[in-house]
All heavy atoms as atom14 arrays in JSON, in Angstrom:
{
  "sequence": "MEKLLRKCPNCSIYTLKKQCPKCGSETISPHPAKFSPDDRYARYRVRDRYLEKNE",
  "atom14_mask": [
    [1, 1, 1, 1, 1, 1, 1, 1, 0, 0, 0, 0, 0, 0],
    [1, 1, 1, 1, 1, 1, 1, 1, 1, 0, 0, 0, 0, 0],
    [1, 1, 1, 1, 1, 1, 1, 1, 1, 0, 0, 0, 0, 0],
    [1, 1, 1, 1, 1, 1, 1, 1, 0, 0, 0, 0, 0, 0],
    [1, 1, 1, 1, 1, 1, 1, 1, 0, 0, 0, 0, 0, 0],
    [1, 1, 1, 1, 1, 1, 1, 1, 1, 1, 1, 0, 0, 0],
    [1, 1, 1, 1, 1, 1, 1, 1, 1, 0, 0, 0, 0, 0],
    [1, 1, 1, 1, 1, 1, 0, 0, 0, 0, 0, 0, 0, 0],
    [1, 1, 1, 1, 1, 1, 1, 0, 0, 0, 0, 0, 0, 0],
    [1, 1, 1, 1, 1, 1, 1, 1, 0, 0, 0, 0, 0, 0],
    [1, 1, 1, 1, 1, 1, 0, 0, 0, 0, 0, 0, 0, 0],
    [1, 1, 1, 1, 1, 1, 0, 0, 0, 0, 0, 0, 0, 0],
    [1, 1, 1, 1, 1, 1, 1, 1, 0, 0, 0, 0, 0, 0],
    [1, 1, 1, 1, 1, 1, 1, 1, 1, 1, 1, 1, 0, 0],
    [1, 1, 1, 1, 1, 1, 1, 0, 0, 0, 0, 0, 0, 0],
    [1, 1, 1, 1, 1, 1, 1, 1, 0, 0, 0, 0, 0, 0],
    [1, 1, 1, 1, 1, 1, 1, 1, 1, 0, 0, 0, 0, 0],
    [1, 1, 1, 1, 1, 1, 1, 1, 1, 0, 0, 0, 0, 0],
    [1, 1, 1, 1, 1, 1, 1, 1, 1, 0, 0, 0, 0, 0],
    [1, 1, 1, 1, 1, 1, 0, 0, 0, 0, 0, 0, 0, 0],
    [1, 1, 1, 1, 1, 1, 1, 0, 0, 0, 0, 0, 0, 0],
    [1, 1, 1, 1, 1, 1, 1, 1, 1, 0, 0, 0, 0, 0],
    [1, 1, 1, 1, 1, 1, 0, 0, 0, 0, 0, 0, 0, 0],
    [1, 1, 1, 1, 0, 0, 0, 0, 0, 0, 0, 0, 0, 0],
    [1, 1, 1, 1, 1, 1, 0, 0, 0, 0, 0, 0, 0, 0],
    [1, 1, 1, 1, 1, 1, 1, 1, 1, 0, 0, 0, 0, 0],
    [1, 1, 1, 1, 1, 1, 1, 0, 0, 0, 0, 0, 0, 0],
    [1, 1, 1, 1, 1, 1, 1, 1, 0, 0, 0, 0, 0, 0],
    [1, 1, 1, 1, 1, 1, 0, 0, 0, 0, 0, 0, 0, 0],
    [1, 1, 1, 1, 1, 1, 1, 0, 0, 0, 0, 0, 0, 0],
    [1, 1, 1, 1, 1, 1, 1, 1, 1, 1, 0, 0, 0, 0],
    [1, 1, 1, 1, 1, 1, 1, 0, 0, 0, 0, 0, 0, 0],
    [1, 1, 1, 1, 1, 0, 0, 0, 0, 0, 0, 0, 0, 0],
    [1, 1, 1, 1, 1, 1, 1, 1, 1, 0, 0, 0, 0, 0],
    [1, 1, 1, 1, 1, 1, 1, 1, 1, 1, 1, 0, 0, 0],
    [1, 1, 1, 1, 1, 1, 0, 0, 0, 0, 0, 0, 0, 0],
    [1, 1, 1, 1, 1, 1, 1, 0, 0, 0, 0, 0, 0, 0],
    [1, 1, 1, 1, 1, 1, 1, 1, 0, 0, 0, 0, 0, 0],
    [1, 1, 1, 1, 1, 1, 1, 1, 0, 0, 0, 0, 0, 0],
    [1, 1, 1, 1, 1, 1, 1, 1, 1, 1, 1, 0, 0, 0],
    [1, 1, 1, 1, 1, 1, 1, 1, 1, 1, 1, 1, 0, 0],
    [1, 1, 1, 1, 1, 0, 0, 0, 0, 0, 0, 0, 0, 0],
    [1, 1, 1, 1, 1, 1, 1, 1, 1, 1, 1, 0, 0, 0],
    [1, 1, 1, 1, 1, 1, 1, 1, 1, 1, 1, 1, 0, 0],
    [1, 1, 1, 1, 1, 1, 1, 1, 1, 1, 1, 0, 0, 0],
    [1, 1, 1, 1, 1, 1, 1, 0, 0, 0, 0, 0, 0, 0],
    [1, 1, 1, 1, 1, 1, 1, 1, 1, 1, 1, 0, 0, 0],
    [1, 1, 1, 1, 1, 1, 1, 1, 0, 0, 0, 0, 0, 0],
    [1, 1, 1, 1, 1, 1, 1, 1, 1, 1, 1, 0, 0, 0],
    [1, 1, 1, 1, 1, 1, 1, 1, 1, 1, 1, 1, 0, 0],
    [1, 1, 1, 1, 1, 1, 1, 1, 0, 0, 0, 0, 0, 0],
    [1, 1, 1, 1, 1, 1, 1, 1, 1, 0, 0, 0, 0, 0],
    [1, 1, 1, 1, 1, 1, 1, 1, 1, 0, 0, 0, 0, 0],
    [1, 1, 1, 1, 1, 1, 1, 1, 0, 0, 0, 0, 0, 0],
    [1, 1, 1, 1, 1, 1, 1, 1, 1, 0, 0, 0, 0, 0]
  ],
  "atom14_positions": [
    [[102.66, 120.99, 124.55], [101.72, 121.75, 123.73], [101.23, 120.88, 122.58], [102.0, 120.33, 121.82], [102.42, 122.98, 123.19], [101.54, 123.86, 122.37], [102.45, 125.3, 121.83], [101.64, 125.59, 120.32], [0.0, 0.0, 0.0], [0.0, 0.0, 0.0], [0.0, 0.0, 0.0], [0.0, 0.0, 0.0], [0.0, 0.0, 0.0], [0.0, 0.0, 0.0]],
    [[99.94, 120.77, 122.47], [99.34, 119.96, 121.41], [99.17, 120.82, 120.16], [98.73, 121.96, 120.21], [97.99, 119.43, 121.87], [97.38, 118.49, 120.88], [96.07, 117.92, 121.38], [95.85, 117.89, 122.59], [95.27, 117.53, 120.53], [0.0, 0.0, 0.0], [0.0, 0.0, 0.0], [0.0, 0.0, 0.0], [0.0, 0.0, 0.0], [0.0, 0.0, 0.0]],
    [[99.53, 120.26, 119.03], [99.37, 120.95, 117.76], [97.89, 120.91, 117.37], [97.18, 119.97, 117.65], [100.2, 120.27, 116.69], [101.66, 120.1, 117.04], [102.46, 121.25, 116.57], [103.93, 121.05, 116.57], [104.64, 120.86, 117.74], [0.0, 0.0, 0.0], [0.0, 0.0, 0.0], [0.0, 0.0, 0.0], [0.0, 0.0, 0.0], [0.0, 0.0, 0.0]],
    [[97.42, 121.94, 116.71], [96.01, 122.03, 116.35], [95.68, 121.33, 115.04], [94.63, 120.71, 114.91], [95.58, 123.49, 116.27], [95.6, 124.27, 117.58], [95.23, 125.72, 117.33], [94.65, 123.66, 118.58], [0.0, 0.0, 0.0], [0.0, 0.0, 0.0], [0.0, 0.0, 0.0], [0.0, 0.0, 0.0], [0.0, 0.0, 0.0], [0.0, 0.0, 0.0]],
    [[96.56, 121.42, 114.07], [96.28, 120.88, 112.76], [96.36, 119.35, 112.79], [97.27, 118.78, 113.38], [97.28, 121.41, 111.73], [97.03, 121.06, 110.29], [95.73, 121.7, 109.82], [98.17, 121.53, 109.43], [0.0, 0.0, 0.0], [0.0, 0.0, 0.0], [0.0, 0.0, 0.0], [0.0, 0.0, 0.0], [0.0, 0.0, 0.0], [0.0, 0.0, 0.0]],
    [[95.41, 118.68, 112.16], [95.37, 117.22, 112.11], [95.06, 116.79, 110.68], [94.5, 117.55, 109.9], [94.35, 116.69, 113.09], [94.68, 117.12, 114.52], [93.79, 116.56, 115.55], [93.91, 115.14, 115.73], [94.87, 114.53, 116.44], [95.81, 115.24, 117.0], [94.88, 113.22, 116.57], [0.0, 0.0, 0.0], [0.0, 0.0, 0.0], [0.0, 0.0, 0.0]],
    [[95.42, 115.56, 110.34], [95.22, 115.05, 108.98], [94.57, 113.67, 109.04], [94.94, 112.83, 109.85], [96.57, 114.93, 108.26], [96.46, 114.47, 106.84], [97.82, 114.4, 106.19], [97.69, 113.9, 104.77], [99.0, 113.8, 104.12], [0.0, 0.0, 0.0], [0.0, 0.0, 0.0], [0.0, 0.0, 0.0], [0.0, 0.0, 0.0], [0.0, 0.0, 0.0]],
    [[93.65, 113.44, 108.14], [92.99, 112.14, 108.04], [93.88, 111.2, 107.22], [94.27, 111.54, 106.1], [91.63, 112.28, 107.36], [90.81, 110.69, 107.13], [0.0, 0.0, 0.0], [0.0, 0.0, 0.0], [0.0, 0.0, 0.0], [0.0, 0.0, 0.0], [0.0, 0.0, 0.0], [0.0, 0.0, 0.0], [0.0, 0.0, 0.0], [0.0, 0.0, 0.0]],
    [[94.23, 110.02, 107.75], [95.09, 109.1, 106.99], [94.36, 108.44, 105.82], [95.01, 107.98, 104.88], [95.52, 108.06, 108.02], [94.48, 108.12, 109.08], [93.95, 109.52, 109.08], [0.0, 0.0, 0.0], [0.0, 0.0, 0.0], [0.0, 0.0, 0.0], [0.0, 0.0, 0.0], [0.0, 0.0, 0.0], [0.0, 0.0, 0.0], [0.0, 0.0, 0.0]],
    [[93.04, 108.4, 105.84], [92.28, 107.74, 104.77], [92.03, 108.65, 103.57], [92.31, 108.28, 102.44], [90.95, 107.23, 105.3], [91.13, 106.15, 106.34], [92.12, 105.44, 106.33], [90.2, 106.07, 107.26], [0.0, 0.0, 0.0], [0.0, 0.0, 0.0], [0.0, 0.0, 0.0], [0.0, 0.0, 0.0], [0.0, 0.0, 0.0], [0.0, 0.0, 0.0]],
    [[91.49, 109.84, 103.82], [91.12, 110.71, 102.69], [92.07, 111.91, 102.54], [91.85, 112.75, 101.67], [89.67, 111.16, 102.81], [89.22, 111.88, 104.38], [0.0, 0.0, 0.0], [0.0, 0.0, 0.0], [0.0, 0.0, 0.0], [0.0, 0.0, 0.0], [0.0, 0.0, 0.0], [0.0, 0.0, 0.0], [0.0, 0.0, 0.0], [0.0, 0.0, 0.0]],
    [[93.09, 112.01, 103.38], [94.17, 113.02, 103.27], [93.69, 114.47, 103.32], [94.28, 115.33, 102.67], [94.98, 112.79, 101.99], [95.56, 111.52, 102.03], [0.0, 0.0, 0.0], [0.0, 0.0, 0.0], [0.0, 0.0, 0.0], [0.0, 0.0, 0.0], [0.0, 0.0, 0.0], [0.0, 0.0, 0.0], [0.0, 0.0, 0.0], [0.0, 0.0, 0.0]],
    [[92.62, 114.74, 104.06], [92.22, 116.13, 104.23], [92.69, 116.61, 105.6], [92.87, 115.82, 106.52], [90.69, 116.33, 104.07], [89.91, 115.61, 105.17], [90.22, 115.89, 102.71], [88.46, 116.03, 105.23], [0.0, 0.0, 0.0], [0.0, 0.0, 0.0], [0.0, 0.0, 0.0], [0.0, 0.0, 0.0], [0.0, 0.0, 0.0], [0.0, 0.0, 0.0]],
    [[92.91, 117.9, 105.71], [93.35, 118.5, 106.95], [92.16, 119.09, 107.69], [91.24, 119.63, 107.07], [94.38, 119.6, 106.66], [95.68, 119.05, 106.15], [95.91, 118.89, 104.8], [96.68, 118.68, 107.04], [97.1, 118.37, 104.33], [97.88, 118.16, 106.58], [98.08, 118.01, 105.23], [99.27, 117.5, 104.78], [0.0, 0.0, 0.0], [0.0, 0.0, 0.0]],
    [[92.18, 118.98, 109.01], [91.09, 119.47, 109.83], [91.64, 119.84, 111.21], [92.79, 119.56, 111.52], [89.97, 118.42, 109.95], [88.9, 118.96, 110.7], [90.46, 117.15, 110.59], [0.0, 0.0, 0.0], [0.0, 0.0, 0.0], [0.0, 0.0, 0.0], [0.0, 0.0, 0.0], [0.0, 0.0, 0.0], [0.0, 0.0, 0.0], [0.0, 0.0, 0.0]],
    [[90.81, 120.45, 112.02], [91.18, 120.77, 113.4], [90.52, 119.81, 114.38], [90.76, 119.9, 115.58], [90.77, 122.21, 113.73], [91.41, 123.29, 112.88], [90.83, 124.64, 113.23], [92.9, 123.3, 113.05], [0.0, 0.0, 0.0], [0.0, 0.0, 0.0], [0.0, 0.0, 0.0], [0.0, 0.0, 0.0], [0.0, 0.0, 0.0], [0.0, 0.0, 0.0]],
    [[89.74, 118.86, 113.89], [88.97, 117.96, 114.75], [89.69, 116.63, 114.95], [90.56, 116.26, 114.18], [87.6, 117.71, 114.13], [86.79, 118.98, 113.99], [85.47, 118.72, 113.36], [84.72, 120.04, 113.21], [83.43, 119.86, 112.59], [0.0, 0.0, 0.0], [0.0, 0.0, 0.0], [0.0, 0.0, 0.0], [0.0, 0.0, 0.0], [0.0, 0.0, 0.0]],
    [[89.31, 115.9, 116.0], [89.9, 114.59, 116.31], [89.38, 113.51, 115.36], [90.03, 112.52, 115.15], [89.58, 114.18, 117.74], [90.13, 115.11, 118.78], [91.5, 114.69, 119.19], [91.98, 115.62, 120.3], [93.36, 115.4, 120.63], [0.0, 0.0, 0.0], [0.0, 0.0, 0.0], [0.0, 0.0, 0.0], [0.0, 0.0, 0.0], [0.0, 0.0, 0.0]],
    [[88.18, 113.72, 114.79], [87.62, 112.8, 113.81], [87.44, 113.51, 112.49], [87.07, 114.68, 112.44], [86.28, 112.26, 114.27], [86.39, 111.22, 115.35], [85.06, 110.54, 115.59], [84.01, 111.14, 115.39], [85.12, 109.3, 116.01], [0.0, 0.0, 0.0], [0.0, 0.0, 0.0], [0.0, 0.0, 0.0], [0.0, 0.0, 0.0], [0.0, 0.0, 0.0]],
    [[87.65, 112.78, 111.41], [87.51, 113.35, 110.07], [86.04, 113.66, 109.8], [85.17, 112.8, 109.97], [88.04, 112.35, 109.05], [87.84, 112.9, 107.34], [0.0, 0.0, 0.0], [0.0, 0.0, 0.0], [0.0, 0.0, 0.0], [0.0, 0.0, 0.0], [0.0, 0.0, 0.0], [0.0, 0.0, 0.0], [0.0, 0.0, 0.0], [0.0, 0.0, 0.0]],
    [[85.73, 114.89, 109.35], [84.33, 115.23, 109.05], [83.81, 114.54, 107.79], [82.62, 114.39, 107.61], [84.35, 116.75, 108.89], [85.75, 117.1, 108.59], [86.61, 116.04, 109.22], [0.0, 0.0, 0.0], [0.0, 0.0, 0.0], [0.0, 0.0, 0.0], [0.0, 0.0, 0.0], [0.0, 0.0, 0.0], [0.0, 0.0, 0.0], [0.0, 0.0, 0.0]],
    [[84.72, 114.08, 106.93], [84.31, 113.45, 105.68], [84.04, 111.96, 105.83], [83.0, 111.46, 105.42], [85.4, 113.67, 104.63], [85.03, 113.24, 103.24], [86.12, 113.63, 102.26], [85.77, 113.21, 100.85], [86.86, 113.55, 99.93], [0.0, 0.0, 0.0], [0.0, 0.0, 0.0], [0.0, 0.0, 0.0], [0.0, 0.0, 0.0], [0.0, 0.0, 0.0]],
    [[84.98, 111.22, 106.47], [84.82, 109.76, 106.56], [84.62, 109.25, 107.98], [84.29, 108.1, 108.17], [86.0, 109.06, 105.91], [87.57, 109.29, 106.77], [0.0, 0.0, 0.0], [0.0, 0.0, 0.0], [0.0, 0.0, 0.0], [0.0, 0.0, 0.0], [0.0, 0.0, 0.0], [0.0, 0.0, 0.0], [0.0, 0.0, 0.0], [0.0, 0.0, 0.0]],
    [[84.87, 110.08, 109.01], [84.62, 109.69, 110.39], [85.76, 108.95, 111.07], [85.62, 108.53, 112.21], [0.0, 0.0, 0.0], [0.0, 0.0, 0.0], [0.0, 0.0, 0.0], [0.0, 0.0, 0.0], [0.0, 0.0, 0.0], [0.0, 0.0, 0.0], [0.0, 0.0, 0.0], [0.0, 0.0, 0.0], [0.0, 0.0, 0.0], [0.0, 0.0, 0.0]],
    [[86.89, 108.75, 110.39], [88.01, 108.04, 111.02], [88.81, 108.98, 111.91], [88.7, 110.2, 111.82], [88.91, 107.42, 109.95], [89.52, 108.43, 109.19], [0.0, 0.0, 0.0], [0.0, 0.0, 0.0], [0.0, 0.0, 0.0], [0.0, 0.0, 0.0], [0.0, 0.0, 0.0], [0.0, 0.0, 0.0], [0.0, 0.0, 0.0], [0.0, 0.0, 0.0]],
    [[89.64, 108.41, 112.78], [90.48, 109.2, 113.68], [91.56, 109.92, 112.87], [92.15, 109.34, 111.95], [91.15, 108.29, 114.71], [90.19, 107.74, 115.73], [89.68, 108.81, 116.68], [90.47, 109.64, 117.13], [88.47, 108.79, 116.95], [0.0, 0.0, 0.0], [0.0, 0.0, 0.0], [0.0, 0.0, 0.0], [0.0, 0.0, 0.0], [0.0, 0.0, 0.0]],
    [[91.83, 111.17, 113.2], [92.86, 111.93, 112.52], [94.17, 111.81, 113.28], [94.21, 111.48, 114.46], [92.46, 113.41, 112.41], [92.2, 113.93, 113.71], [91.24, 113.58, 111.53], [0.0, 0.0, 0.0], [0.0, 0.0, 0.0], [0.0, 0.0, 0.0], [0.0, 0.0, 0.0], [0.0, 0.0, 0.0], [0.0, 0.0, 0.0], [0.0, 0.0, 0.0]],
    [[95.28, 112.09, 112.58], [96.61, 112.02, 113.17], [97.29, 113.38, 113.02], [96.87, 114.22, 112.22], [97.47, 110.94, 112.49], [97.61, 111.21, 110.99], [96.9, 109.56, 112.74], [98.61, 110.32, 110.3], [0.0, 0.0, 0.0], [0.0, 0.0, 0.0], [0.0, 0.0, 0.0], [0.0, 0.0, 0.0], [0.0, 0.0, 0.0], [0.0, 0.0, 0.0]],
    [[98.33, 113.57, 113.78], [99.09, 114.81, 113.67], [100.04, 114.72, 112.48], [100.8, 113.76, 112.37], [99.9, 115.04, 114.95], [100.71, 116.18, 114.82], [0.0, 0.0, 0.0], [0.0, 0.0, 0.0], [0.0, 0.0, 0.0], [0.0, 0.0, 0.0], [0.0, 0.0, 0.0], [0.0, 0.0, 0.0], [0.0, 0.0, 0.0], [0.0, 0.0, 0.0]],
    [[100.03, 115.7, 111.58], [100.91, 115.64, 110.41], [102.32, 116.17, 110.69], [103.17, 116.13, 109.82], [100.2, 116.54, 109.39], [99.52, 117.56, 110.22], [99.1, 116.82, 111.47], [0.0, 0.0, 0.0], [0.0, 0.0, 0.0], [0.0, 0.0, 0.0], [0.0, 0.0, 0.0], [0.0, 0.0, 0.0], [0.0, 0.0, 0.0], [0.0, 0.0, 0.0]],
    [[102.56, 116.62, 111.9], [103.85, 117.22, 112.23], [104.88, 116.14, 112.57], [104.57, 115.18, 113.26], [103.7, 118.17, 113.43], [102.65, 119.2, 113.22], [102.82, 120.27, 112.38], [101.4, 119.33, 113.71], [101.73, 121.02, 112.38], [100.84, 120.45, 113.18], [0.0, 0.0, 0.0], [0.0, 0.0, 0.0], [0.0, 0.0, 0.0], [0.0, 0.0, 0.0]],
    [[106.11, 116.29, 112.1], [107.14, 115.31, 112.44], [107.57, 115.45, 113.89], [107.35, 116.49, 114.52], [108.29, 115.67, 111.5], [108.1, 117.11, 111.2], [106.6, 117.34, 111.23], [0.0, 0.0, 0.0], [0.0, 0.0, 0.0], [0.0, 0.0, 0.0], [0.0, 0.0, 0.0], [0.0, 0.0, 0.0], [0.0, 0.0, 0.0], [0.0, 0.0, 0.0]],
    [[108.19, 114.41, 114.42], [108.71, 114.46, 115.79], [109.89, 115.44, 115.85], [110.54, 115.71, 114.84], [109.16, 113.08, 116.2], [0.0, 0.0, 0.0], [0.0, 0.0, 0.0], [0.0, 0.0, 0.0], [0.0, 0.0, 0.0], [0.0, 0.0, 0.0], [0.0, 0.0, 0.0], [0.0, 0.0, 0.0], [0.0, 0.0, 0.0], [0.0, 0.0, 0.0]],
    [[110.15, 115.96, 117.03], [111.28, 116.86, 117.2], [112.58, 116.13, 116.89], [112.75, 114.97, 117.21], [111.35, 117.37, 118.64], [110.42, 118.48, 118.95], [110.71, 119.0, 120.33], [109.94, 120.25, 120.61], [110.24, 120.77, 121.93], [0.0, 0.0, 0.0], [0.0, 0.0, 0.0], [0.0, 0.0, 0.0], [0.0, 0.0, 0.0], [0.0, 0.0, 0.0]],
    [[113.53, 116.85, 116.29], [114.83, 116.26, 115.98], [115.72, 116.34, 117.2], [115.79, 117.36, 117.88], [115.49, 117.0, 114.82], [116.89, 116.53, 114.57], [117.11, 115.32, 113.94], [117.97, 117.28, 114.99], [118.41, 114.88, 113.72], [119.26, 116.84, 114.78], [119.47, 115.64, 114.14], [0.0, 0.0, 0.0], [0.0, 0.0, 0.0], [0.0, 0.0, 0.0]],
    [[116.41, 115.27, 117.47], [117.38, 115.24, 118.54], [118.61, 114.49, 118.06], [118.51, 113.36, 117.59], [116.81, 114.53, 119.77], [117.82, 114.34, 120.73], [0.0, 0.0, 0.0], [0.0, 0.0, 0.0], [0.0, 0.0, 0.0], [0.0, 0.0, 0.0], [0.0, 0.0, 0.0], [0.0, 0.0, 0.0], [0.0, 0.0, 0.0], [0.0, 0.0, 0.0]],
    [[119.79, 115.08, 118.17], [121.0, 114.36, 117.74], [121.31, 113.15, 118.62], [122.06, 112.28, 118.23], [122.1, 115.41, 117.84], [121.55, 116.52, 118.64], [120.07, 116.42, 118.6], [0.0, 0.0, 0.0], [0.0, 0.0, 0.0], [0.0, 0.0, 0.0], [0.0, 0.0, 0.0], [0.0, 0.0, 0.0], [0.0, 0.0, 0.0], [0.0, 0.0, 0.0]],
    [[120.71, 113.09, 119.8], [120.94, 111.96, 120.71], [119.91, 110.85, 120.54], [119.86, 109.93, 121.35], [120.9, 112.45, 122.16], [121.98, 113.48, 122.43], [123.04, 113.38, 121.81], [121.75, 114.37, 123.28], [0.0, 0.0, 0.0], [0.0, 0.0, 0.0], [0.0, 0.0, 0.0], [0.0, 0.0, 0.0], [0.0, 0.0, 0.0], [0.0, 0.0, 0.0]],
    [[119.08, 110.92, 119.51], [118.03, 109.93, 119.29], [118.64, 108.58, 118.91], [119.23, 108.43, 117.85], [117.09, 110.41, 118.19], [115.89, 109.51, 118.01], [115.69, 108.61, 118.84], [115.15, 109.74, 117.04], [0.0, 0.0, 0.0], [0.0, 0.0, 0.0], [0.0, 0.0, 0.0], [0.0, 0.0, 0.0], [0.0, 0.0, 0.0], [0.0, 0.0, 0.0]],
    [[118.48, 107.6, 119.79], [119.06, 106.28, 119.56], [118.24, 105.46, 118.57], [118.74, 104.49, 118.02], [119.14, 105.51, 120.87], [120.14, 106.08, 121.82], [120.27, 105.15, 122.98], [119.84, 105.87, 124.17], [119.52, 105.31, 125.31], [119.58, 104.01, 125.44], [119.15, 106.03, 126.34], [0.0, 0.0, 0.0], [0.0, 0.0, 0.0], [0.0, 0.0, 0.0]],
    [[116.98, 105.8, 118.38], [116.09, 104.97, 117.59], [115.77, 105.53, 116.21], [114.93, 104.98, 115.5], [114.79, 104.74, 118.36], [115.07, 104.1, 119.71], [114.98, 104.85, 120.88], [115.45, 102.77, 119.8], [115.26, 104.28, 122.1], [115.73, 102.19, 121.02], [115.63, 102.95, 122.17], [115.91, 102.39, 123.37], [0.0, 0.0, 0.0], [0.0, 0.0, 0.0]],
    [[116.43, 106.59, 115.8], [116.16, 107.2, 114.49], [116.44, 106.22, 113.36], [115.72, 106.17, 112.38], [116.99, 108.46, 114.31], [0.0, 0.0, 0.0], [0.0, 0.0, 0.0], [0.0, 0.0, 0.0], [0.0, 0.0, 0.0], [0.0, 0.0, 0.0], [0.0, 0.0, 0.0], [0.0, 0.0, 0.0], [0.0, 0.0, 0.0], [0.0, 0.0, 0.0]],
    [[117.48, 105.44, 113.5], [117.85, 104.47, 112.47], [116.7, 103.49, 112.21], [116.37, 103.19, 111.07], [119.1, 103.74, 112.93], [119.48, 102.56, 112.08], [120.77, 101.92, 112.55], [120.64, 101.5, 113.94], [121.65, 101.4, 114.79], [122.87, 101.71, 114.4], [121.47, 101.0, 116.03], [0.0, 0.0, 0.0], [0.0, 0.0, 0.0], [0.0, 0.0, 0.0]],
    [[116.06, 103.01, 113.27], [114.96, 102.06, 113.12], [113.71, 102.71, 112.55], [113.0, 102.12, 111.75], [114.62, 101.43, 114.48], [115.82, 100.74, 115.09], [116.4, 101.24, 116.24], [116.36, 99.6, 114.5], [117.51, 100.61, 116.81], [117.46, 98.97, 115.05], [118.03, 99.48, 116.2], [119.12, 98.86, 116.74], [0.0, 0.0, 0.0], [0.0, 0.0, 0.0]],
    [[113.44, 103.94, 112.94], [112.27, 104.65, 112.45], [112.38, 104.91, 110.95], [111.43, 104.71, 110.19], [112.11, 105.96, 113.22], [110.75, 106.52, 113.2], [110.52, 107.67, 114.14], [111.65, 108.53, 114.39], [112.39, 108.52, 115.51], [112.11, 107.68, 116.47], [113.4, 109.34, 115.67], [0.0, 0.0, 0.0], [0.0, 0.0, 0.0], [0.0, 0.0, 0.0]],
    [[113.56, 105.31, 110.5], [113.77, 105.58, 109.08], [113.69, 104.27, 108.29], [113.07, 104.21, 107.22], [115.13, 106.28, 108.86], [115.49, 106.33, 107.39], [115.1, 107.66, 109.45], [0.0, 0.0, 0.0], [0.0, 0.0, 0.0], [0.0, 0.0, 0.0], [0.0, 0.0, 0.0], [0.0, 0.0, 0.0], [0.0, 0.0, 0.0], [0.0, 0.0, 0.0]],
    [[114.26, 103.21, 108.82], [114.2, 101.91, 108.15], [112.76, 101.44, 108.0], [112.35, 100.99, 106.93], [115.0, 100.89, 108.95], [115.02, 99.53, 108.27], [115.55, 98.47, 109.16], [114.6, 98.3, 110.26], [114.82, 97.6, 111.34], [115.98, 97.03, 111.52], [113.9, 97.48, 112.28], [0.0, 0.0, 0.0], [0.0, 0.0, 0.0], [0.0, 0.0, 0.0]],
    [[111.96, 101.57, 109.05], [110.57, 101.15, 108.99], [109.77, 101.97, 107.99], [108.9, 101.44, 107.3], [109.92, 101.25, 110.37], [110.46, 100.18, 111.31], [111.07, 99.21, 110.83], [110.27, 100.35, 112.54], [0.0, 0.0, 0.0], [0.0, 0.0, 0.0], [0.0, 0.0, 0.0], [0.0, 0.0, 0.0], [0.0, 0.0, 0.0], [0.0, 0.0, 0.0]],
    [[110.06, 103.26, 107.91], [109.34, 104.12, 106.98], [109.58, 103.68, 105.54], [108.67, 103.61, 104.72], [109.77, 105.57, 107.16], [109.02, 106.53, 106.3], [109.34, 107.96, 106.57], [110.4, 108.12, 107.54], [111.12, 109.19, 107.7], [110.88, 110.25, 106.98], [112.07, 109.27, 108.61], [0.0, 0.0, 0.0], [0.0, 0.0, 0.0], [0.0, 0.0, 0.0]],
    [[110.84, 103.35, 105.19], [111.15, 102.94, 103.83], [110.67, 101.53, 103.53], [110.33, 101.22, 102.41], [112.65, 103.08, 103.55], [113.04, 104.52, 103.4], [113.83, 105.15, 104.34], [112.58, 105.27, 102.33], [114.18, 106.48, 104.21], [112.9, 106.62, 102.19], [113.71, 107.2, 103.14], [114.03, 108.52, 103.01], [0.0, 0.0, 0.0], [0.0, 0.0, 0.0]],
    [[110.6, 100.67, 104.53], [110.07, 99.32, 104.32], [108.58, 99.36, 104.04], [108.08, 98.58, 103.23], [110.35, 98.45, 105.54], [111.8, 98.0, 105.72], [111.95, 97.22, 107.01], [112.27, 97.18, 104.54], [0.0, 0.0, 0.0], [0.0, 0.0, 0.0], [0.0, 0.0, 0.0], [0.0, 0.0, 0.0], [0.0, 0.0, 0.0], [0.0, 0.0, 0.0]],
    [[107.84, 100.27, 104.69], [106.4, 100.39, 104.46], [106.11, 100.86, 103.04], [105.16, 100.41, 102.42], [105.79, 101.37, 105.45], [105.65, 100.83, 106.84], [105.09, 101.86, 107.8], [104.79, 102.99, 107.36], [104.95, 101.53, 108.98], [0.0, 0.0, 0.0], [0.0, 0.0, 0.0], [0.0, 0.0, 0.0], [0.0, 0.0, 0.0], [0.0, 0.0, 0.0]],
    [[106.92, 101.76, 102.5], [106.69, 102.28, 101.16], [106.95, 101.23, 100.09], [106.33, 101.22, 99.05], [107.58, 103.49, 100.89], [107.13, 104.73, 101.62], [107.99, 105.89, 101.26], [107.55, 107.14, 101.99], [108.37, 108.3, 101.65], [0.0, 0.0, 0.0], [0.0, 0.0, 0.0], [0.0, 0.0, 0.0], [0.0, 0.0, 0.0], [0.0, 0.0, 0.0]],
    [[107.9, 100.33, 100.36], [108.26, 99.33, 99.36], [107.33, 98.11, 99.36], [107.38, 97.3, 98.45], [109.7, 98.86, 99.58], [110.69, 99.96, 99.27], [110.41, 100.82, 98.45], [111.83, 99.93, 99.92], [0.0, 0.0, 0.0], [0.0, 0.0, 0.0], [0.0, 0.0, 0.0], [0.0, 0.0, 0.0], [0.0, 0.0, 0.0], [0.0, 0.0, 0.0]],
    [[106.5, 97.97, 100.36], [105.6, 96.81, 100.41], [104.33, 97.04, 99.64], [103.92, 98.01, 99.26], [105.25, 96.5, 101.87], [106.43, 95.98, 102.61], [106.12, 95.68, 104.06], [105.0, 96.01, 104.53], [106.97, 95.13, 104.74], [0.0, 0.0, 0.0], [0.0, 0.0, 0.0], [0.0, 0.0, 0.0], [0.0, 0.0, 0.0], [0.0, 0.0, 0.0]]
  ]
}
């Protein structure tokens, strides 16, 4: 099931469209991935997220 709500990474507005109506860039899904206790790669995903913020 595809989520309807989308967010523009450039201007941070929410929309239902695949392209941002304000700047025309591709929108992304603002919803987090499903949590799974068996996720082997969660450690790497969290590490990458914090490395991006510090750069």
